[in-house]
C-alpha positions in Angstrom: 158.7 11.4 186.4 158.5 15.0 187.4 158.7 15.5 191.1 156.0 18.1 191.4 155.3 18.6 195.2 152.1 17.2 196.5 149.6 19.7 197.8 149.5 18.1 201.3 151.9 16.8 203.9 151.0 13.4 205.4 148.1 13.6 207.9 149.2 10.5 209.7 152.7 10.7 211.3 152.8 6.9 211.2 151.8 6.7 207.5 154.7 4.5 206.4 153.8 1.7 208.8 150.1 1.9 207.8 150.9 1.9 204.1 153.2 -1.1 204.5 150.7 -3.0 206.6 148.0 -2.4 204.0 150.2 -3.5 201.2 151.2 -6.7 203.0 147.5 -7.4 203.5 146.8 -7.3 199.8 147.2 -10.9 198.6 147.3 -10.2 194.9 150.4 -8.0 195.1 152.2 -9.3 198.2 151.6 -13.1 197.8 150.4 -13.9 194.3 152.9 -11.6 192.5 155.6 -11.6 195.2 155.7 -7.8 195.1 157.8 -5.8 197.6 157.2 -2.2 198.7 160.7 -0.9 198.6 160.1 2.8 199.4 157.4 4.9 200.9 157.5 8.7 201.2 154.9 11.4 201.4 153.0 11.2 198.0 155.3 8.5 196.5 155.9 4.8 196.5 158.0 2.3 194.8 157.0 -1.4 194.4 159.0 -4.2 192.8 157.8 -7.4 191.3 160.4 -10.1 190.5 159.5 -11.6 187.2 158.8 -15.2 186.7 157.7 -17.3 183.6 154.0 -17.4 184.7 153.8 -13.6 184.2 154.6 -13.7 180.5 152.2 -13.6 177.7 152.6 -15.7 174.5 155.4 -13.5 173.0 157.6 -13.7 176.0 157.1 -10.3 177.6 155.2 -9.4 180.7 151.4 -9.6 180.5 149.7 -6.1 180.5 147.4 -7.1 183.3 150.3 -7.5 185.7 151.8 -4.2 184.6 148.4 -2.5 185.1 148.0 -4.0 188.6 151.4 -2.8 189.6 150.7 0.7 188.3 147.3 0.9 190.1 148.9 -0.2 193.4 151.9 2.1 193.1 149.6 5.1 192.5 147.0 4.1 195.1 149.6 3.6 197.8 151.2 6.9 197.0 147.7 8.5 197.6 147.3 6.5 200.8 150.5 8.1 202.2 148.7 11.4 202.5 145.5 10.3 204.2 144.6 10.3 207.8 143.9 7.2 209.9 140.5 5.8 209.1 140.7 6.7 205.4 141.5 4.5 202.3 141.5 5.0 198.6 139.7 3.3 195.7 140.5 3.7 192.0 137.9 5.8 190.2 139.5 5.7 186.8 142.8 5.2 185.0 144.4 5.3 181.7 147.5 3.4 180.9 149.8 3.7 177.9 152.0 0.8 177.2 155.1 2.3 175.6 157.4 -0.7 175.3 157.3 -4.5 175.8 158.5 -5.5 179.3 161.4 -7.9 179.2 163.8 -8.6 182.1 164.0 -9.9 185.6 162.2 -7.1 187.6 159.2 -4.8 187.2 159.5 -1.5 189.0 156.4 0.6 189.8 156.8 4.2 190.9 153.7 6.0 192.0 153.4 9.8 192.6 150.5 12.1 193.7 150.2 15.0 191.3 147.3 16.7 193.2 145.8 15.7 196.5 142.3 17.0 197.0 139.8 16.6 199.8 138.0 13.7 198.0 140.0 13.0 194.8 143.7 12.5 194.3 145.2 12.6 190.8 148.2 10.3 190.5 150.6 8.9 188.0 152.6 5.7 187.9 155.5 4.8 185.7 156.4 1.1 185.2 159.9 0.1 184.3 161.3 -3.3 183.3 164.9 -4.0 184.5 167.0 -6.1 182.1 170.7 -6.5 182.5 170.8 -3.7 185.0 169.1 -1.2 182.7 165.6 0.2 183.3 163.2 0.7 180.4 160.0 2.6 180.7 157.2 0.2 179.7 154.0 1.9 180.8 152.7 5.2 182.1 149.4 5.5 184.0 147.3 8.5 185.0 144.7 7.8 187.6 142.1 9.3 190.0 141.8 7.9 193.4 138.8 8.6 195.7 139.2 9.0 199.4 136.7 6.7 201.3 136.3 5.5 204.9 138.4 2.5 205.7 136.0 -0.4 206.4 138.5 -2.1 208.7 139.2 1.0 210.8 138.2 0.4 214.5 138.0 -3.4 214.2 
């Protein structure tokens, strides 16, 4: 993934804690899939999902829905790193290209903000499958995230 600089620095000096707390509060990723947020930096995130048999489709590779969910979360949390307290993001649209079947023991999602606007953030996510220590690119997502008020802020 190209490391094009984001157009904004983080607006919240405590962004990493806020992003990690939000991630842990998302049951689908943190509990159902067992995902871990392994790195958070301004405009980027990396999330890992340890693979298990329940995540496979009938041909033995990871189901595309799980890959898509990981890509959406990696990109969305990358966008969240740049927002101020009281703001959240929602996915407006995305396109995902599956470029190889995902086999292995770990899915790695790397999200990156390409352009951070006032209302819309354009992001990308790359998904890799780790097998025998080697990473293979399995999917590439482009997405637009919309900045919205955080409904939980102030509660």
